[in-house]
Structures are given as structure tokens and as C-alpha cells.
Backbone as a chain_set.jsonl record, in Angstrom:
{"seq": "MFVIGGFLLGAIGGGLRARARGGKAADIAQYATVYGILFGLLGLFITIYLDRMLRG", "coords": {"N": [[0.81, -1.197, 0.0], [1.847, 1.288, 0.877], [3.922, 1.567, -0.904], [2.746, 1.714, -3.471], [1.055, 3.922, -3.093], [2.972, 5.862, -2.435], [4.415, 5.943, -4.837], [2.461, 6.897, -6.629], [1.748, 9.401, -5.487], [4.265, 10.652, -5.598], [4.704, 10.689, -8.384], [2.629, 12.327, -9.283], [3.211, 14.687, -7.867], [5.805, 15.235, -8.874], [5.26, 15.63, -11.59], [3.614, 17.899, -11.479], [5.405, 19.708, -10.387], [7.342, 19.931, -12.409], [5.76, 20.99, -14.436], [5.095, 23.449, -13.318], [7.518, 24.692, -13.443], [7.706, 25.211, -16.067], [8.219, 23.137, -17.853], [8.582, 20.941, -20.716], [6.749, 18.247, -22.341], [8.401, 15.95, -22.189], [10.089, 16.644, -20.07], [8.25, 16.802, -17.97], [7.403, 14.146, -17.87], [9.798, 12.895, -17.154], [10.395, 14.029, -14.622], [8.11, 13.14, -13.241], [8.512, 10.377, -13.313], [10.98, 10.041, -11.931], [10.44, 11.184, -9.384], [8.321, 9.534, -8.683], [9.61, 7.026, -8.453], [11.415, 7.584, -6.357], [9.68, 8.242, -4.191], [8.261, 5.881, -4.103], [10.266, 4.081, -3.303], [10.753, 5.137, -0.776], [8.288, 4.541, 0.392], [8.52, 1.758, 0.343], [10.595, 1.312, 2.187], [9.335, 2.27, 4.487], [7.288, 0.379, 4.691], [8.782, -1.977, 5.163], [10.0, -1.292, 7.585], [7.742, -0.964, 9.294], [6.704, -3.551, 9.185], [8.708, -5.044, 10.445], [8.669, -3.881, 12.981], [6.099, -4.422, 13.926], [6.036, -7.158, 14.103], [7.562, -7.742, 16.251]], "CA": [[0.0, 0.0, 0.0], [2.686, 2.479, 0.965], [4.748, 1.66, -2.109], [1.908, 2.204, -4.569], [0.654, 5.288, -2.753], [4.145, 6.729, -2.567], [4.724, 6.12, -6.251], [1.45, 7.757, -7.254], [1.911, 10.769, -4.98], [5.505, 11.188, -6.144], [4.543, 10.954, -9.812], [1.777, 13.504, -9.427], [3.979, 15.837, -7.391], [6.887, 15.519, -9.807], [4.684, 16.202, -12.808], [3.169, 19.261, -11.189], [6.592, 20.555, -10.191], [7.937, 20.199, -13.725], [4.863, 21.885, -15.174], [5.211, 24.776, -12.72], [8.786, 25.269, -13.897], [7.619, 25.459, -17.496], [8.811, 22.035, -18.593], [7.861, 20.345, -21.833], [6.176, 16.937, -22.024], [9.468, 15.028, -21.788], [10.528, 17.046, -18.734], [7.199, 16.415, -17.029], [7.456, 12.684, -17.739], [11.006, 12.527, -16.429], [10.199, 14.394, -13.224], [7.105, 12.244, -12.671], [9.125, 9.062, -13.133], [11.997, 10.077, -10.875], [9.785, 11.396, -8.1], [7.564, 8.321, -8.393], [10.539, 5.999, -7.981], [11.932, 7.974, -5.037], [8.643, 8.11, -3.179], [7.965, 4.454, -4.018], [11.305, 3.491, -2.456], [10.478, 5.577, 0.586], [7.167, 3.718, 0.845], [9.029, 0.405, 0.574], [11.316, 1.319, 3.457], [8.33, 2.407, 5.546], [6.626, -0.915, 4.806], [9.714, -2.909, 5.81], [10.145, -0.867, 8.983], [6.524, -1.285, 10.033], [6.598, -5.001, 9.263], [9.63, -5.525, 11.474], [8.263, -3.381, 14.289], [4.85, -5.049, 14.365], [6.274, -8.57, 14.387], [8.115, -7.766, 17.593]], "C": [[0.856, 1.265, 0.0], [3.52, 2.668, -0.295], [3.939, 2.246, -3.258], [1.479, 3.642, -4.313], [1.796, 6.27, -2.889], [4.503, 6.989, -4.015], [3.738, 7.077, -6.908], [1.583, 9.207, -6.79], [3.182, 11.421, -5.525], [5.383, 11.543, -7.616], [3.696, 12.201, -10.044], [2.537, 14.766, -9.007], [5.103, 16.227, -8.327], [6.383, 16.143, -11.096], [4.237, 17.632, -12.609], [4.35, 20.215, -11.003], [7.238, 20.912, -11.522], [7.069, 21.148, -14.535], [4.968, 23.301, -14.638], [6.497, 25.473, -13.147], [8.811, 25.497, -15.399], [8.225, 24.363, -18.357], [7.932, 21.548, -19.734], [7.409, 18.943, -21.436], [7.238, 15.942, -21.551], [9.985, 15.353, -20.389], [9.526, 16.611, -17.68], [7.225, 14.91, -16.8], [8.667, 12.242, -16.93], [10.872, 12.848, -14.944], [9.206, 13.447, -12.559], [7.701, 10.868, -12.402], [10.105, 9.052, -11.975], [11.359, 10.258, -9.504], [8.959, 10.174, -7.704], [8.45, 7.223, -7.849], [11.051, 6.332, -6.579], [10.895, 7.786, -3.935], [8.206, 6.659, -3.022], [8.986, 3.731, -3.151], [11.116, 3.894, -0.997], [9.331, 4.77, 1.182], [7.594, 2.289, 1.129], [9.755, 0.327, 1.911], [10.359, 1.471, 4.645], [7.628, 1.079, 5.775], [7.516, -1.927, 5.524], [9.867, -2.573, 7.282], [8.924, -1.259, 9.81], [6.353, -2.792, 10.201], [7.493, -5.551, 10.368], [9.228, -5.074, 12.876], [7.023, -4.11, 14.818], [5.009, -6.537, 14.642], [6.918, -8.779, 15.754], [9.324, -8.592, 17.692]], "O": [[0.619, 2.191, -0.776], [3.792, 3.797, -0.704], [4.392, 3.167, -3.938], [1.534, 4.482, -5.212], [1.618, 7.378, -3.396], [4.853, 8.109, -4.387], [4.137, 7.967, -7.659], [1.536, 10.131, -7.603], [3.178, 12.602, -5.872], [5.894, 12.574, -8.054], [4.012, 13.027, -10.9], [2.51, 15.781, -9.704], [5.338, 17.413, -8.556], [6.996, 17.066, -11.632], [4.454, 18.483, -13.471], [4.298, 21.376, -11.41], [7.635, 22.057, -11.739], [7.584, 22.015, -15.242], [4.934, 24.258, -15.411], [6.555, 26.701, -13.206], [9.825, 25.929, -15.946], [8.692, 24.626, -19.466], [6.713, 21.717, -19.722], [7.663, 18.504, -20.314], [6.999, 15.177, -20.616], [10.287, 14.448, -19.611], [9.905, 16.111, -16.622], [7.085, 14.449, -15.667], [8.574, 11.324, -16.115], [11.205, 12.016, -14.1], [9.434, 13.0, -11.435], [7.419, 10.262, -11.369], [10.066, 8.157, -11.131], [11.711, 9.549, -8.561], [8.901, 9.817, -6.528], [8.085, 6.555, -6.881], [11.111, 5.458, -5.714], [11.196, 7.236, -2.876], [7.82, 6.246, -1.928], [8.623, 2.867, -2.353], [11.299, 3.079, -0.093], [9.392, 4.361, 2.341], [7.084, 1.668, 2.061], [9.554, -0.614, 2.678], [10.568, 0.858, 5.692], [7.394, 0.688, 6.919], [7.047, -2.653, 6.399], [9.866, -3.465, 8.13], [9.058, -1.821, 10.897], [5.905, -3.253, 11.251], [7.081, -6.421, 11.134], [9.425, -5.805, 13.846], [6.917, -4.38, 16.015], [4.189, -7.119, 15.353], [6.828, -9.86, 16.337], [9.906, -8.708, 18.77]]}, "num_chains": 1, "name": "protein.A"}
């Protein structure tokens, strides 16, 4: 859940950031991809952390 949510939020945020800076379609796609991957990885680490903490 956190991985997918992080990827989607990162992709949307990255696309909006590139558009605000006046980027073209390729720039928007690149920002969306990079931010999606970064936030997806962050979500993965959160998932692993929570899994280990809840197992005790």
C-alpha cells in the first residue's frame, strides 16, 4: 500500500513541479518518473520498517 501510494503521490507531485517550472512533455514525464521511484522506495522502506516493528 505504501509503495503504490508513494509512487502515485511522487509521480503527481513531480509532474506538477515540472509543469510549474515550465517544462515540456518530456521534462514532465522525467520528473514524474523520478519522483515516483523515489517516493515508491520511501514507501518500501516504511513498509519494511513497520513489518519488522509489528512482528516484535
